N, CA, C and O of each residue as an XYZ file, in Angstrom:
884
protein
N     -22.050     52.907      8.415
C     -22.674     51.593      8.292
C     -23.317     51.220      9.623
O     -22.654     51.206     10.661
N     -24.598     50.921      9.585
C     -25.260     50.489     10.804
C     -25.314     48.960     10.860
O     -24.829     48.278      9.957
N     -25.901     48.440     11.917
C     -25.909     47.001     12.121
C     -26.667     46.274     11.011
O     -26.234     45.221     10.543
N     -27.787     46.834     10.599
C     -28.582     46.199      9.551
C     -27.838     46.176      8.222
O     -27.873     45.178      7.502
N     -27.162     47.282      7.897
C     -26.394     47.332      6.654
C     -25.267     46.317      6.670
O     -25.010     45.653      5.665
N     -24.595     46.192      7.801
C     -23.490     45.237      7.889
C     -23.998     43.812      7.725
O     -23.403     43.016      6.998
N     -25.086     43.494      8.393
C     -25.599     42.128      8.358
C     -26.081     41.719      6.966
O     -26.144     40.529      6.658
N     -26.421     42.697      6.125
C     -26.908     42.379      4.782
C     -25.804     42.417      3.731
O     -26.053     42.149      2.556
N     -24.582     42.750      4.151
C     -23.463     42.846      3.213
C     -22.740     41.502      3.150
O     -22.387     40.938      4.185
N     -22.521     40.992      1.949
C     -21.883     39.668      1.833
C     -20.529     39.715      1.126
O     -20.020     38.683      0.690
N     -19.942     40.913      1.013
C     -18.612     41.019      0.416
C     -17.793     42.059      1.178
O     -17.271     43.011      0.597
N     -17.696     41.857      2.466
C     -17.039     42.823      3.343
C     -15.520     42.689      3.281
O     -14.973     41.587      3.326
N     -14.856     43.835      3.177
C     -13.401     43.884      3.282
C     -13.062     44.575      4.604
O     -13.283     45.774      4.771
N     -12.528     43.802      5.524
C     -12.249     44.233      6.891
C     -10.727     44.308      7.050
O     -10.040     43.288      6.995
N     -10.208     45.521      7.249
C      -8.767     45.711      7.380
C      -8.424     46.046      8.825
O      -8.999     46.959      9.417
N      -7.482     45.298      9.382
C      -7.035     45.493     10.769
C      -5.724     46.263     10.742
O      -4.749     45.806     10.146
N      -5.692     47.426     11.382
C      -4.489     48.257     11.373
C      -3.667     48.004     12.626
O      -3.483     48.899     13.451
N      -3.186     46.803     12.759
C      -2.354     46.456     13.911
C      -0.975     47.092     13.763
O      -0.585     47.515     12.675
N      -0.239     47.152     14.885
C       1.098     47.742     14.846
C       2.148     46.663     14.656
O       2.141     45.640     15.339
N       3.058     46.909     13.709
C       4.196     46.030     13.463
C       5.438     46.907     13.356
O       5.380     48.005     12.803
N       6.533     46.438     13.871
C       7.756     47.230     13.827
C       8.210     47.502     12.399
O       8.911     48.482     12.146
N       7.816     46.640     11.462
C       8.274     46.807     10.088
C       7.419     47.798      9.301
O       7.808     48.202      8.205
N       6.267     48.196      9.831
C       5.371     49.011      9.026
C       5.901     50.439      8.878
O       6.629     50.947      9.731
N       5.514     51.058      7.779
C       6.017     52.377      7.418
C       5.048     53.494      7.776
O       5.415     54.667      7.697
N       3.828     53.166      8.164
C       2.785     54.174      8.307
C       2.097     54.077      9.675
O       2.103     53.026     10.316
N       1.514     55.181     10.098
C       0.773     55.221     11.357
C      -0.595     54.573     11.172
O      -1.017     54.287     10.052
N      -1.281     54.347     12.295
C      -2.643     53.814     12.233
C      -3.539     54.745     11.417
O      -4.329     54.288     10.591
N      -3.413     56.047     11.652
C      -4.258     57.016     10.943
C      -3.996     56.973      9.447
O      -4.933     57.002      8.649
N      -2.736     56.904      9.065
C      -2.396     56.835      7.643
C      -2.908     55.546      7.022
O      -3.453     55.555      5.918
N      -2.732     54.435      7.732
C      -3.190     53.153      7.212
C      -4.703     53.115      7.090
O      -5.243     52.501      6.169
N      -5.387     53.769      8.019
C      -6.846     53.842      7.951
C      -7.289     54.464      6.632
O      -8.139     53.908      5.937
N      -6.720     55.605      6.289
C      -7.096     56.289      5.050
C      -6.663     55.504      3.815
O      -7.387     55.460      2.820
N      -5.496     54.892      3.876
C      -5.020     54.107      2.742
C      -5.932     52.906      2.485
O      -6.258     52.595      1.339
N      -6.336     52.237      3.566
C      -7.230     51.088      3.419
C      -8.583     51.519      2.867
O      -9.157     50.832      2.022
N      -9.093     52.651      3.340
C     -10.360     53.172      2.826
C     -10.239     53.538      1.352
O     -11.140     53.253      0.563
N      -9.131     54.168      0.981
C      -8.905     54.499     -0.429
C      -8.902     53.246     -1.294
O      -9.315     53.281     -2.454
N      -8.436     52.142     -0.726
C      -8.384     50.885     -1.459
C      -9.697     50.129     -1.494
O      -9.812     49.120     -2.190
N     -10.697     50.605     -0.748
C     -12.015     49.969     -0.802
C     -12.428     49.196      0.427
O     -13.376     48.412      0.367
N     -11.737     49.394      1.555
C     -12.123     48.687      2.783
C     -13.490     49.167      3.272
O     -13.794     50.359      3.228
N     -14.300     48.233      3.731
C     -15.596     48.559      4.333
C     -15.476     48.789      5.828
O     -16.210     49.592      6.405
N     -14.542     48.077      6.452
C     -14.412     48.091      7.906
C     -12.952     48.282      8.293
O     -12.057     47.647      7.734
N     -12.730     49.160      9.250
C     -11.400     49.371      9.806
C     -11.438     48.953     11.268
O     -12.286     49.410     12.034
N     -10.517     48.085     11.642
C     -10.420     47.682     13.043
C      -9.073     48.144     13.599
O      -8.016     47.687     13.163
N      -9.133     49.055     14.566
C      -7.918     49.526     15.227
C      -7.484     48.477     16.241
O      -8.243     48.118     17.141
N      -6.274     47.996     16.089
C      -5.754     46.951     16.972
C      -4.309     47.280     17.317
O      -3.480     47.455     16.423
N      -4.003     47.367     18.603
C      -2.634     47.697     19.016
C      -2.352     46.971     20.328
O      -2.695     47.457     21.406
N      -1.732     45.818     20.223
C      -1.443     44.987     21.385
C      -0.235     45.521     22.156
O       0.561     46.288     21.616
N      -0.104     45.120     23.400
C       1.074     45.379     24.238
C       1.370     46.871     24.401
O       2.523     47.296     24.323
N       0.328     47.653     24.625
C       0.517     49.075     24.909
C      -0.503     49.465     25.975
O      -1.606     48.920     26.009
N      -0.142     50.401     26.840
C      -1.041     50.815     27.921
C      -2.209     51.621     27.362
O      -2.208     52.028     26.200
N      -3.195     51.837     28.212
C      -4.464     52.361     27.729
C      -4.369     53.782     27.186
O      -5.062     54.108     26.222
N      -3.544     54.626     27.764
C      -3.523     56.019     27.294
C      -2.943     56.162     25.894
O      -3.553     56.822     25.052
N      -1.784     55.567     25.615
C      -1.315     55.640     24.223
C      -2.236     54.902     23.264
O      -2.367     55.294     22.105
N      -2.873     53.836     23.735
C      -3.852     53.122     22.917
C      -4.985     54.061     22.528
O      -5.353     54.148     21.356
N      -5.537     54.763     23.516
C      -6.652     55.667     23.255
C      -6.223     56.832     22.363
O      -6.980     57.270     21.496
N      -5.004     57.331     22.580
C      -4.515     58.436     21.764
C      -4.433     58.033     20.295
O      -4.927     58.748     19.423
N      -3.811     56.891     20.024
C      -3.666     56.433     18.649
C      -5.017     56.089     18.026
O      -5.263     56.374     16.854
N      -5.883     55.477     18.821
C      -7.217     55.145     18.319
C      -7.990     56.410     17.971
O      -8.699     56.456     16.966
N      -7.849     57.433     18.803
C      -8.521     58.696     18.533
C      -8.027     59.353     17.259
O      -8.818     59.901     16.491
N      -6.711     59.301     17.029
C      -6.152     59.860     15.795
C      -6.670     59.109     14.569
O      -7.022     59.711     13.554
N      -6.707     57.786     14.687
C      -7.191     56.980     13.567
C      -8.670     57.250     13.295
O      -9.086     57.328     12.138
N      -9.462     57.391     14.355
C     -10.886     57.673     14.173
C     -11.093     59.060     13.559
O     -11.972     59.241     12.717
N     -10.299     60.022     13.972
C     -10.390     61.362     13.377
C     -10.077     61.316     11.884
O     -10.751     61.959     11.079
N      -9.048     60.550     11.523
C      -8.701     60.403     10.111
C      -9.835     59.712      9.348
O     -10.153     60.089      8.220
N     -10.437     58.703      9.970
C     -11.562     57.992      9.378
C     -12.723     58.947      9.105
O     -13.310     58.925      8.023
N     -13.047     59.775     10.080
C     -14.171     60.703      9.920
C     -13.868     61.761      8.869
O     -14.746     62.135      8.091
N     -12.631     62.243      8.843
C     -12.255     63.236      7.834
C     -12.363     62.635      6.443
O     -12.827     63.294      5.512
N     -11.938     61.398      6.300
C     -12.038     60.715      5.016
C     -13.492     60.596      4.580
O     -13.814     60.834      3.416
N     -14.364     60.232      5.503
C     -15.785     60.081      5.177
C     -16.406     61.419      4.768
O     -17.229     61.467      3.855
N     -16.017     62.492      5.436
C     -16.556     63.810      5.074
C     -16.123     64.213      3.671
O     -16.860     64.891      2.955
N     -14.932     63.796      3.286
C     -14.417     64.139      1.965
C     -15.107     63.344      0.859
O     -15.133     63.774     -0.294
N     -15.666     62.188      1.210
C     -16.354     61.337      0.229
C     -17.740     61.002      0.785
O     -18.001     59.852      1.138
N     -18.636     62.003      0.866
C     -19.914     61.811      1.564
C     -20.881     60.855      0.884
O     -21.778     60.318      1.535
N     -20.713     60.634     -0.417
C     -21.683     59.798     -1.120
C     -21.178     58.383     -1.348
O     -21.807     57.602     -2.062
N     -20.050     58.053     -0.746
C     -19.518     56.709     -0.905
C     -20.334     55.735     -0.061
O     -21.152     56.154      0.758
N     -20.112     54.433     -0.261
C     -20.877     53.453      0.498
C     -20.506     53.499      1.985
O     -19.451     54.029      2.333
N     -21.344     52.958      2.857
C     -21.100     53.036      4.304
C     -19.794     52.362      4.710
O     -19.399     51.348      4.135
N     -19.144     52.928      5.691
C     -17.922     52.365      6.269
C     -18.081     52.353      7.787
O     -18.959     53.022      8.331
N     -17.221     51.582      8.471
C     -17.333     51.472      9.922
C     -15.944     51.415     10.547
O     -15.019     50.836      9.977
N     -15.808     52.024     11.727
C     -14.545     52.037     12.469
C     -14.756     51.323     13.798
O     -15.618     51.704     14.590
N     -13.957     50.284     14.033
C     -14.071     49.470     15.239
C     -12.779     49.510     16.042
O     -11.703     49.765     15.500
N     -12.899     49.254     17.336
C     -11.743     49.153     18.225
C     -11.628     47.711     18.698
O     -12.624     47.097     19.082
N     -10.425     47.177     18.669
C     -10.191     45.806     19.115
C     -10.066     45.743     20.637
O      -9.344     46.538     21.239
N     -10.756     44.817     21.238
C     -10.634     44.464     22.667
C     -11.175     45.515     23.637
O     -11.997     45.194     24.495
N     -10.724     46.764     23.510
C     -10.955     47.775     24.531
C     -12.322     48.430     24.376
O     -12.480     49.411     23.648
N     -13.307     47.867     25.075
C     -14.658     48.418     25.039
C     -14.671     49.825     25.617
O     -15.371     50.703     25.114
N     -13.886     50.038     26.691
C     -13.850     51.357     27.317
C     -13.346     52.420     26.360
O     -13.888     53.525     26.317
N     -12.315     52.100     25.594
C     -11.770     53.057     24.632
C     -12.756     53.298     23.495
O     -12.950     54.437     23.068
N     -13.371     52.241     23.011
C     -14.353     52.386     21.932
C     -15.460     53.353     22.343
O     -15.865     54.207     21.555
N     -15.946     53.219     23.570
C     -16.993     54.111     24.052
C     -16.456     55.518     24.286
O     -17.140     56.499     23.994
N     -15.240     55.623     24.810
C     -14.671     56.925     25.139
C     -14.465     57.790     23.904
O     -14.698     58.998     23.952
N     -14.029     57.188     22.794
C     -13.749     57.980     21.599
C     -14.929     58.031     20.636
O     -14.890     58.758     19.643
N     -15.975     57.265     20.924
C     -17.153     57.280     20.065
C     -17.012     56.458     18.801
O     -17.532     56.837     17.752
N     -16.311     55.328     18.888
C     -16.155     54.441     17.738
C     -17.501     53.823     17.356
O     -18.446     53.833     18.144
N     -17.573     53.287     16.137
C     -18.813     52.677     15.665
C     -19.087     51.337     16.327
O     -20.216     50.847     16.307
N     -18.051     50.743     16.915
C     -18.249     49.455     17.551
C     -16.952     48.886     18.067
O     -15.937     49.579     18.145
N     -16.995     47.612     18.419
C     -15.853     46.955     19.042
C     -15.770     45.517     18.569
O     -16.782     44.903     18.232
N     -14.545     44.980     18.545
C     -14.328     43.581     18.199
C     -13.620     42.893     19.359
O     -12.605     43.388     19.848
N     -14.148     41.757     19.801
C     -13.566     41.047     20.937
C     -13.257     39.605     20.566
O     -13.868     39.023     19.670
N     -12.289     39.050     21.285
C     -11.910     37.656     21.104
C     -12.456     36.796     22.217
O     -13.180     37.277     23.088
N     -12.110     35.522     22.189
C     -12.627     34.591     23.181
C     -12.030     34.790     24.565
O     -12.593     34.311     25.549
N     -10.905     35.484     24.662
C     -10.299     35.737     25.970
C     -10.631     37.119     26.509
O     -10.164     37.494     27.585
N     -11.431     37.877     25.772
C     -11.856     39.209     26.217
C     -13.176     39.105     26.974
O     -13.625     38.005     27.299
N     -13.798     40.252     27.253
C     -15.110     40.238     27.887
C     -16.093     39.435     27.034
O     -16.039     39.502     25.806
N     -16.993     38.675     27.674
C     -17.976     37.901     26.903
C     -18.829     38.808     26.021
O     -19.129     39.945     26.386
N     -19.212     38.295     24.868
C     -19.949     39.107     23.903
C     -21.263     39.641     24.456
O     -21.639     40.774     24.154
N     -21.969     38.848     25.259
C     -23.242     39.337     25.795
C     -23.035     40.500     26.764
O     -23.862     41.409     26.840
N     -21.937     40.464     27.496
C     -21.608     41.577     28.397
C     -21.247     42.818     27.578
O     -21.675     43.928     27.894
N     -20.457     42.616     26.525
C     -20.071     43.737     25.667
C     -21.306     44.357     25.020
O     -21.410     45.581     24.937
N     -22.235     43.530     24.564
C     -23.453     44.071     23.951
C     -24.203     44.966     24.925
O     -24.689     46.029     24.541
N     -24.300     44.548     26.175
C     -24.978     45.386     27.162
C     -24.230     46.695     27.376
O     -24.849     47.741     27.574
N     -22.914     46.642     27.338
C     -22.112     47.843     27.580
C     -22.207     48.841     26.426
O     -22.290     50.047     26.659
N     -22.194     48.354     25.192
C     -22.174     49.273     24.048
C     -23.565     49.655     23.565
O     -23.711     50.556     22.738
N     -24.592     48.973     24.078
C     -25.955     49.306     23.694
C     -26.397     48.635     22.408
O     -25.651     47.847     21.827
N     -27.618     48.945     21.955
C     -28.203     48.236     20.811
C     -27.772     48.734     19.442
O     -28.053     48.077     18.440
N     -27.101     49.873     19.371
C     -26.834     50.482     18.070
C     -25.425     50.256     17.537
O     -25.226     50.200     16.323
N     -24.440     50.124     18.432
C     -23.070     49.944     17.970
C     -22.848     48.518     17.466
O     -23.550     47.583     17.851
N     -21.856     48.387     16.599
C     -21.544     47.099     15.973
C     -20.626     46.277     16.869
O     -19.702     46.807     17.484
N     -20.891     44.983     16.934
C     -20.097     44.064     17.745
C     -19.602     42.916     16.875
O     -20.389     42.201     16.255
N     -18.279     42.755     16.844
C     -17.677     41.626     16.151
C     -17.017     40.697     17.145
O     -16.530     41.139     18.185
N     -16.997     39.412     16.833
C     -16.441     38.407     17.742
C     -15.568     37.428     16.945
O     -15.965     36.950     15.883
N     -14.391     37.145     17.469
C     -13.538     36.118     16.880
C     -13.977     34.746     17.362
O     -14.248     34.562     18.549
N     -14.051     33.785     16.457
C     -14.444     32.424     16.817
C     -13.575     31.429     16.069
O     -13.128     31.682     14.950
N     -13.346     30.297     16.709
C     -12.555     29.235     16.071
C     -13.313     27.909     16.014
O     -12.795     26.923     15.490
N     -14.541     27.879     16.552
C     -15.349     26.662     16.519
C     -16.788     27.022     16.148
O     -17.198     28.178     16.261
N     -17.539     26.030     15.711
C     -18.944     26.257     15.387
C     -19.727     26.679     16.620
O     -20.592     27.551     16.543
N     -19.423     26.060     17.757
C     -20.124     26.410     18.991
C     -19.905     27.876     19.350
O     -20.828     28.559     19.794
N     -18.682     28.352     19.157
C     -18.398     29.755     19.437
C     -19.138     30.678     18.469
O     -19.585     31.754     18.866
N     -19.270     30.276     17.224
C     -20.024     31.066     16.250
C     -21.481     31.203     16.665
O     -22.040     32.300     16.676
N     -22.080     30.080     17.004
C     -23.492     30.070     17.392
C     -23.698     30.894     18.651
O     -24.665     31.649     18.752
N     -22.796     30.752     19.607
C     -22.907     31.520     20.854
C     -22.736     33.019     20.585
O     -23.453     33.833     21.167
N     -21.803     33.388     19.717
C     -21.574     34.798     19.413
C     -22.822     35.445     18.831
O     -23.186     36.556     19.216
N     -23.477     34.754     17.906
C     -24.701     35.306     17.326
C     -25.785     35.458     18.391
O     -26.467     36.482     18.448
N     -25.942     34.446     19.225
C     -26.947     34.502     20.283
C     -26.674     35.628     21.274
O     -27.599     36.186     21.864
N     -25.390     35.957     21.452
C     -25.009     36.992     22.412
C     -25.051     38.404     21.832
O     -24.757     39.371     22.535
N     -25.412     38.527     20.564
C     -25.585     39.854     19.994
C     -24.541     40.303     19.006
O     -24.501     41.483     18.656
N     -23.681     39.395     18.538
C     -22.667     39.774     17.549
C     -23.329     40.102     16.212
O     -24.362     39.536     15.855
N     -22.710     41.025     15.485
C     -23.186     41.402     14.155
C     -22.389     40.714     13.054
O     -22.865     40.586     11.926
N     -21.195     40.277     13.376
C     -20.388     39.515     12.431
C     -19.393     38.688     13.232
O     -19.161     38.945     14.413
N     -18.808     37.694     12.574
C     -17.837     36.806     13.218
C     -16.577     36.764     12.367
O     -16.650     36.636     11.145
N     -15.432     36.871     13.011
C     -14.161     36.621     12.349
C     -13.769     35.189     12.644
O     -13.475     34.850     13.790
N     -13.761     34.339     11.620
C     -13.571     32.902     11.842
C     -12.272     32.422     11.206
O     -11.933     32.793     10.082
N     -11.562     31.594     11.949
C     -10.339     31.026     11.400
C      -9.485     30.404     12.496
O      -9.967     30.136     13.597
N      -8.214     30.177     12.184
C      -7.554     30.529     10.930
C      -7.966     29.612      9.781
O      -7.994     28.389      9.917
N      -8.283     30.231      8.654
C      -8.665     29.456      7.481
C      -7.426     28.864      6.814
O      -7.438     27.724      6.349
N      -6.362     29.656      6.775
C      -5.074     29.220      6.227
C      -3.991     29.444      7.278
O      -4.220     30.179      8.239
N      -2.829     28.839      7.125
C      -1.738     29.086      8.075
C      -1.365     30.567      8.112
O      -1.424     31.257      7.095
N      -0.983     31.046      9.295
C      -0.618     32.449      9.463
C       0.544     32.568     10.429
O       0.719     31.736     11.319
N       1.336     33.613     10.243
C       2.429     33.907     11.167
C       2.131     35.139     12.008
O       2.998     35.601     12.751
N       0.914     35.682     11.904
C       0.581     36.908     12.626
C       0.203     36.659     14.078
O       0.032     37.609     14.842
N       0.069     35.373     14.476
C      -0.202     35.035     15.869
C       0.798     33.983     16.321
O       1.203     33.110     15.553
N       1.188     34.090     17.602
C       2.198     33.171     18.123
C       1.671     31.746     18.244
O       2.388     30.785     17.964
N       0.409     31.616     18.664
C      -0.167     30.286     18.874
C      -1.522     30.190     18.183
O      -2.559     30.139     18.845
N      -1.512     30.167     16.851
C      -2.784     30.115     16.146
C      -3.526     28.818     16.425
O      -2.925     27.765     16.638
N      -4.852     28.925     16.416
C      -5.670     27.720     16.588
C      -5.480     26.825     15.370
O      -4.905     27.241     14.364
N      -5.968     25.595     15.471
C      -5.803     24.647     14.373
C      -6.439     25.199     13.098
O      -7.467     25.874     13.151
N      -5.833     24.914     11.977
C      -6.298     25.416     10.694
C      -7.681     24.843     10.375
O      -7.901     23.638     10.490
N      -8.605     25.711      9.976
C      -9.980     25.287      9.711
C     -10.209     24.911      8.257
O     -11.040     24.054      7.957
N      -9.475     25.550      7.353
C      -9.645     25.258      5.940
C     -10.965     25.774      5.399
O     -11.777     26.334      6.134
N     -11.167     25.579      4.110
C     -12.388     26.061      3.468
C     -13.622     25.285      3.933
O     -14.719     25.839      4.013
N     -13.435     24.013      4.236
C     -14.571     23.216      4.712
C     -15.060     23.727      6.056
O     -16.262     23.863      6.281
N     -14.116     24.010      6.949
C     -14.495     24.550      8.249
C     -15.159     25.907      8.118
O     -16.111     26.205      8.839
N     -14.667     26.732      7.204
C     -15.270     28.039      6.963
C     -16.699     27.900      6.451
O     -17.596     28.632      6.871
N     -16.897     26.959      5.545
C     -18.245     26.716      5.019
C     -19.202     26.308      6.136
O     -20.324     26.809      6.205
N     -18.768     25.413      6.999
C     -19.616     24.968      8.104
C     -19.949     26.137      9.027
O     -21.076     26.257      9.507
N     -18.958     26.999      9.272
C     -19.203     28.157     10.136
C     -20.204     29.110      9.498
O     -21.108     29.607     10.169
N     -20.042     29.365      8.208
C     -20.940     30.292      7.514
C     -22.376     29.773      7.499
O     -23.326     30.554      7.542
N     -22.527     28.447      7.437
C     -23.864     27.856      7.420
C     -24.487     27.775      8.810
O     -25.690     27.549      8.933
N     -23.699     27.953      9.841
C     -24.199     27.767     11.215
C     -24.883     29.006     11.777
O     -25.586     28.921     12.784
N     -24.685     30.156     11.138
C     -25.255     31.413     11.650
C     -25.834     32.220     10.498
O     -25.590     31.924      9.328
N     -26.611     33.253     10.850
C     -27.232     34.099      9.832
C     -26.522     35.436      9.678
O     -26.909     36.242      8.832
N     -25.490     35.687     10.477
C     -24.717     36.921     10.374
C     -23.463     36.667      9.528
O     -23.062     35.514      9.370
N     -22.833     37.722      8.980
C     -21.650     37.505      8.146
C     -20.512     36.833      8.908
O     -20.217     37.184     10.050
N     -19.890     35.875      8.260
C     -18.695     35.219      8.790
C     -17.529     35.635      7.904
O     -17.522     35.353      6.706
N     -16.541     36.308      8.497
C     -15.392     36.795      7.753
C     -14.224     35.836      7.919
O     -13.880     35.454      9.037
N     -13.630     35.457      6.826
C     -12.476     34.554      6.863
C     -11.250     35.313      7.352
O     -10.969     36.412      6.873
N     -10.521     34.737      8.298
C      -9.324     35.367      8.817
C      -8.139     34.407      8.708
O      -8.292     33.187      8.762
N      -6.962     34.997      8.555
C      -5.674     34.303      8.550
C      -5.306     33.739      7.186
O      -6.013     32.903      6.623
N      -4.187     34.219      6.675
C      -3.640     33.700      5.437
C      -4.413     34.053      4.190
O      -4.237     33.417      3.151
N      -5.272     35.061      4.273
C      -6.100     35.412      3.122
C      -5.295     36.265      2.136
O      -4.637     37.229      2.527
N      -5.356     35.897      0.865
C      -4.723     36.654     -0.211
C      -5.796     36.971     -1.256
O      -6.860     36.353     -1.254
N      -5.526     37.928     -2.148
C      -6.508     38.198     -3.207
C      -6.831     36.946     -4.016
O      -7.978     36.746     -4.415
N      -5.843     36.114     -4.259
C      -6.063     34.892     -5.044
C      -6.966     33.901     -4.327
O      -7.629     33.083     -4.965
N      -6.990     33.975     -3.012
C      -7.812     33.043     -2.233
C      -9.227     33.566     -1.984
O     -10.058     32.847     -1.429
N      -9.510     34.800     -2.384
C     -10.826     35.376     -2.111
C     -11.945     34.613     -2.822
O     -13.025     34.426     -2.260
N     -11.691     34.174     -4.053
C     -12.708     33.434     -4.781
C     -13.140     32.166     -4.068
O     -14.329     31.999     -3.795
N     -12.208     31.261     -3.754
C     -12.570     30.049     -3.013
C     -13.194     30.353     -1.653
O     -14.101     29.647     -1.211
N     -12.709     31.403     -0.989
C     -13.269     31.772      0.309
C     -14.729     32.178      0.160
O     -15.580     31.728      0.928
N     -15.023     33.017     -0.813
C     -16.397     33.483     -0.975
C     -17.325     32.371     -1.448
O     -18.528     32.412     -1.190
N     -16.771     31.382     -2.137
C     -17.582     30.247     -2.577
C     -18.100     29.421     -1.408
O     -19.038     28.641     -1.580
N     -17.517     29.571     -0.231
C     -17.967     28.827      0.944
C     -19.224     29.429      1.562
O     -19.852     28.809      2.421
N     -19.599     30.647      1.126
C     -20.717     31.336      1.751
C     -20.279     32.358      2.775
O     -21.115     32.932      3.474
N     -18.968     32.597      2.878
C     -18.459     33.605      3.807
C     -18.977     34.982      3.419
O     -19.320     35.231      2.264
N     -19.026     35.877      4.411
C     -19.518     37.224      4.173
C     -18.429     38.212      3.820
O     -18.704     39.394      3.613
N     -17.186     37.738      3.749
C     -16.083     38.625      3.424
C     -14.789     38.110      4.009
O     -14.694     36.956      4.426
N     -13.786     38.984      4.034
C     -12.474     38.607      4.548
C     -11.953     39.684      5.489
O     -12.289     40.862      5.360
N     -11.129     39.257      6.437
C     -10.424     40.168      7.336
C      -8.931     39.991      7.090
O      -8.417     38.874      7.134
N      -8.238     41.097      6.830
C      -6.816     41.029      6.497
C      -6.038     42.031      7.337
O      -6.580     43.040      7.786
N      -4.762     41.738      7.540
C      -3.943     42.620      8.363
C      -2.587     42.848      7.711
O      -2.403     43.852      7.023
N      -1.636     41.945      7.908
C      -0.262     42.174      7.458
C      -0.156     42.345      5.953
O       0.720     43.067      5.477
N      -1.035     41.694      5.191
C      -0.967     41.802      3.729
C      -1.272     43.211      3.246
O      -0.944     43.569      2.115
N      -1.900     44.010      4.100
C      -2.165     45.410      3.755
C      -1.244     46.344      4.525
O      -0.599     47.202      3.922
N      -1.169     46.197      5.853
C      -0.421     47.181      6.648
C       1.084     47.086      6.430
O       1.797     48.066      6.648
N       1.575     45.937      6.009
C       3.001     45.793      5.757
C       3.350     45.894      4.272
O       4.512     45.751      3.894
N       2.357     46.137      3.445
C       2.607     46.243      2.008
C       3.362     47.531      1.691
O       3.236     48.529      2.401
N       4.137     47.494      0.631
C       4.839     48.703      0.187
C       3.842     49.798     -0.167
O       4.086     50.977      0.091
N       2.723     49.405     -0.755
C       1.666     50.353     -1.119
C       0.334     49.834     -0.558
O      -0.380     49.115     -1.257
N      -0.012     50.179      0.683
C      -1.216     49.646      1.316
C      -2.506     49.897      0.538
O      -3.381     49.032      0.504
N      -2.635     51.065     -0.086
C      -3.844     51.335     -0.861
C      -3.990     50.345     -2.008
O      -5.068     49.796     -2.232
N      -2.900     50.123     -2.729
C      -2.934     49.178     -3.843
C      -3.223     47.761     -3.347
O      -3.942     47.004     -3.997
N      -2.655     47.410     -2.188
C      -2.883     46.076     -1.630
C      -4.354     45.890     -1.265
O      -4.950     44.854     -1.560
N      -4.934     46.905     -0.620
C      -6.354     46.818     -0.268
C      -7.217     46.753     -1.521
O      -8.216     46.035     -1.556
N      -6.832     47.504     -2.549
C      -7.618     47.516     -3.783
C      -7.609     46.145     -4.462
O      -8.600     45.757     -5.081
N      -6.523     45.426     -4.354
C      -6.483     44.075     -4.927
C      -7.532     43.182     -4.267
O      -8.199     42.392     -4.934
N      -7.666     43.319     -2.947
C      -8.693     42.545     -2.247
C     -10.096     42.995     -2.665
O     -10.986     42.172     -2.877
N     -10.278     44.309     -2.779
C     -11.590     44.828     -3.169
C     -11.998     44.300     -4.541
O     -13.138     43.877     -4.735
N     -11.077     44.326     -5.479
C     -11.354     43.827     -6.820
C     -11.670     42.338     -6.788
O     -12.603     41.875     -7.445
N     -10.880     41.591     -6.014
C     -11.097     40.154     -5.934
C     -12.457     39.819     -5.324
O     -13.123     38.879     -5.759
N     -12.868     40.590     -4.315
C     -14.162     40.344     -3.678
C     -15.323     40.716     -4.588
O     -16.365     40.059     -4.566
N     -15.154     41.752     -5.379
C     -16.233     42.226     -6.246
C     -16.307     41.461     -7.559
O     -17.270     41.606     -8.312
N     -15.304     40.656     -7.833
C     -15.232     39.966     -9.120
C     -16.354     38.949     -9.248
O     -16.456     38.267    -10.268
């Protein structure tokens, strides 16, 4: 998936393969399971680990991603992103990177990764959304839309109204983050969002492929 394809897609399923002590599978395994379930985007995310093990795990996940794509060459485009670590994304040849408001500024990241790789930015306000697009972002992860326990200090809940305002403020896809379930995909997409980003509901599921497929079905409905 290139930047133009991503920007024109309005039903993106973005799965974040973060590490949790309760999870049963590796990043590489979760990558393939999420793809089998219909994920368009995989974001490798592994907090609180030094750079070498981070790069090692990211490399394994990217290798699994590429092997999966070779096995299904005629499937729709997919993309593999690295969270936060621009250096690792470039070192392993990832398709792009996703950064938050406390990471390197998006305009700096765009210069570092060049014009072809995909750049995602987390935003919690309309001003941040507008700035992210101006700085070269290809999509925005906006929220939290619903309450979540996946972050220690989540920003104030934005709700569907806040999501709608964010989606209307920019021309790039805005992905709803936090507390998203298959049942909530309909109301979320009615706001004009470009898709959803999910993490624990897939990576901690007993059957991650089936969990991802529920989201895919809900988005395509």
